[in-house]
N, C-alpha and C positions, 0 to 999 in steps of 0.2 A: 502435376505429379499427384497420385491418389494418397491420401493420408488414412490410414486405418486406426480405428479406435477399438482395441480389445477390451472386453468386459472384465477380464479377470474374475475377481469375486465380488464386484460391486453390488450386483443384485441377481438373484438366482432365478431369473425369469426364463433364461434361454436353455442352455444344455451344454453339452460337451463340444468338442472340435466338431467343426463342420456345421454346427447348428446356427441359428439366428443370433447366438451369443456373441459372435463375431460381426461387428457391424462396421459398415463404412460411412464415416461421418458425412462426407459429401462426394458424391459422384454423379456423373450423368447416366440416367437409364435409358438406353436407345430402345425405342419402340420399333416394330417390324416395318412401319411406313417411314422410318427415318426421324420421327419426332422424338423430342425428348419428353418423357412423362414426369411431371413434377410431383415428387414425394411417392411416386409408385414403385413397389417392389417387383422386380422381375426374377425370373428363374435363377439367376446367378447370385441372388441376395443383395443385390445392389440398390442403394436408396439414393435418390437426389433430394436433400433437405432444402426447402425454400428459405431463401436469406431473411424473409420477413420473420420467420420463427426464431432464427438465430438473433436477429436484431432486437426481438422482444426479449430473449433470454439474457443478452448482454445488458440491456437497459435495466432489467430487474436486478442484476448483479451490481451494477454502478450505482443505482439509486436505492437499493435496499427496500423496495416497496413495490408491490403490484399496482396499488393505487397511483402512485406517482408515475409509474411506467405508463399506465393507461392514459393519463393526462398528457404526458410527453409525446406519445405516438397517436394521439387522438383516436383512442380505443376505448370501448368499455371495459370494465374490470372483468366481467365474464369472457370477453373475447381474449384478454391477456391470459386468463387461467386456461382457456381452450388452446392457445398457442402452445403454452407449456405442457399440457397433456399430450398434444399431437407430437411434439418434439421428443418427449420422453418415450412415447410409444414408438416412434421411428428408430430411435436409437437403442432402445430396449433396456433402459435403466433409469433409475430415479437421479435427477440432477439436483434437486433442492431438498434438503431434509426439513422435516417439520420442526419448527422451533418457536418459541415464545420471545425470543430476543431479536427476531428479524431474519433475513434471508441468510441461510447457512447452506453452503454447498457441499454435496457429497463428494467423495473422491473422484468418482466419474464426472461430476459436475465441473469439478476444478479443471480437469484435463479438457472437457469439451469447451470451457470457456476460452482456454489458450488458443485452440483451433479455431473457434468462432470468431474470435478478433481477427485472426490472420485471413480468414476467408472473407469477412466483411471488408477488410482493407484492400484485399485483392479485388473484390467486387466493385468497390468505389473507385479504385484506380482504373479498371476498365472502363467505367462510366465516365470518368473524368477525361480519359484519353480518347474517347469517341466524340469529344467536341463540346460536352457539357462543361459548365463554368467549373473550374477546379477550385476546391475548398481547402483551406490551410488544414494541415495535419493537426489533430487533437493530440497534445501531449499532457498527460497527467503526471504532475511531479508532487512527491511527498517529502515533507520536511518534519522533523520532530517537534512536538508541541512547544517544549522549552525553547527553542530557537525562533519561534515565530515573531516575537517582538523585535528581534535584531536583524533577521534576514528576509522576512517575508515581503516587506516593502521592495526591496532590492529585486527579489525574484519576480514580482509582478512588473516592476519597471523593465526588467531584461525581457519578459514576456512581451511587452508592447513594442520593444525594439525589434523582436522577431515576429511580429504579428502578421507579416506577409508570407511567412513560411509555416508558422505554428500557431495553433489556438491554445494557450496555456491554461491548464487547470490545475489547481493546487489543493493538495489535501494535508492537513495536519493530524498526527497520531503519534503515539509512543513508538519508539524504535522497532519494537518486536511487531507491532501491527503493521508498521511500514514494509518491513521484510517480508511478512506474510502476504501482504497486498501485492507487492512486486512479483513473488513467486506464483500468485494465483491469477496474475494478469490484470488486477484492478488498476495498477500503476504502471507507467512506462519507465519512470525514473524515481529514486529516492535518495536523498541525503540522510544518512542514518548512523547511529552508534552501533557497533559490531558487539555482540554478545560473546561470541567466541570465534576462533580461526576459521572454523567453516562458513561462517557467515560472509567472511571478506574474500573467500577464494576467487570469485569471478567479479570483484569490484573494478570499476572503470578507473577509479582514483581512490587514494587512501592518504590519511593524514593522522597525526596525533593531536589530542586536545588535552589541555591542562584541566583537571577538575579542581574547583575551588570552593571555599566555604563562603557563602554569602549570608548577609543579615540586614536588620534594619540599622540605619546610621546611628541611632541613639542606644542600641543594645550593647550592654557590657556585661561580660560573663564573669561571674564571681568565682575564686579559685576553688571553692569546695562545692560548688554547684554542679548537679548533673547537666551535661550538655544537652539543651532542649532542642529537639529536631522537629523539622516539618518534613513529611514524607508522604509517598504515595501508598495507599493500602496494599498494593501489589508489589511494592518494593522493586522500582526501577533500578537498572544498573547504577546510576549514581548514589541512590539510596543505599543499595547493598555495599558499594565500595567505602562510602562514608562511615557506616556501622562497623564494617570490618577494620577500617583504620582506627576507630576509637577503641575497639575490643583489643586490638594489638598493642595499643599504648596503654591498656587498662584505665581508660577514662570511661566513667560511668556515664550513661546518657538516658534521656527519656524522650519518647516520641509524644509530642505535645499537640500535634495537629496533623490529620491526615485527610487527603481528598484526591480523588482521581483527577479532578479538574486542575490543570497546570496554572490557570490564572488564580485560582483559589489558594493554591500553595504559595505562589508568588505574593499574594495579598497578605496571607499570614505571616510570611517571613518579613514583608515590609511593615507590617503593624508590630513587629518586635516579639512575636511568639517564640521565635527560635530560628536556628540555622538551617540552611538549605544548601546541599552539595549539588553543583551544577557545572557544566563545561563553561570555561572562561569566555568563550563566544557568545554565551547566552546571556551574560550579566546585563541587565537593563539598568536604566537610570534610577529606579525606585530602590535598588539594593547596592550594597557595597561589599567588597571582598575584606574578609577579616584579616587582621595583620598577622604576618607570618610568625609562628611560634606560639600562638594562642591555642590552636588546635593542631592536631597531627596532620602532616602533609598528606595530601591525597595523591593517588596514582594518575598517571594519564590513561585516556581511554582511546580507543581506535575508532576512527570515523571514516566514511567514504561515501561514494555514490555508486549505487547499484543500478541495473536496468533488467528489465523483463528479459528472459531468456531468448526469445525470438525476435528481439527488437533489433532492427538495423540502425545502429548508432552513428553511422557515418555522416548523416546529415545533421545529426544532434551535436556534433562535436563542440561548435562554438557555444551552444547553450550550456552544455555540461561544464565547458571551461569557466563561463561566467558564474555559474552556481558555485563551483569550488572557489572562485575569487572571492565571492560575497562571504563565504565561511572564513577564508583566510583573513580578509580584511577585519572582520570583527575580532579574530584572535589577536590581532596586533593592536587593537584600540586600547 
């Protein structure tokens, strides 16, 4: 089935209806002699995009670097850049925006990435079905940074158990980043905290997590002392809920340490600098949960597992169940 990618207002290179502004992401262009012309435009406006260009684009998105992509695909960096120029020319829109912070996709680039992954998967299935050696499916799984100490080893262990079917790759990030990565096609699956009801609309599974105050074993809060807090500068969901609980209880607080890095925040709390609001299942051995009543109770948060929109999850059912069980086991510890 032909998949059309409409340019909308991504890049005003084309024109109105009926112009080359409407592009076909991948189709066969049939030549008069019956041969398929690779990447050649014919009178109907159809284009056949070579899979090597799509593979280069997907690699850039996954690795976040033209240089790393060149090394992975055994190309020169100018060749990688040439692939991208040709792909953008054939599609008629910019796919990657100029940025000092790394690879940033345009709106068009995000949609092309979704289609490109599917087309490469179909291509590889065709090659595998022709008698070539079948390779395990790559499944990229995301978990929140804060849960890495308690569930990462288990997820990798489960990945080894399924190694004949899947080749597991794991990414840690904050929940907002994981949700964005799933929607953009960077990840197949992610266990994540949900920021709002819309985030969990298409979740494969859902559960509730207790938020708890954690601290160093020797930290004792004085009655007249502002509550010292360890936080992320961008105030993640547990940070915001912790501060809201303190404000509701009219308890003064002071942010004494901030860091984007989760390990740094854990280290600060373990060193006795202050309190840290985290899910119960993320509590590691270096921290202890504060005695009930010392600080205001924290609300529960919604968590669950989400999947890429176009992902066929039937074969992944056992893996998804194992990931959920890992989080369930840590909640009960």
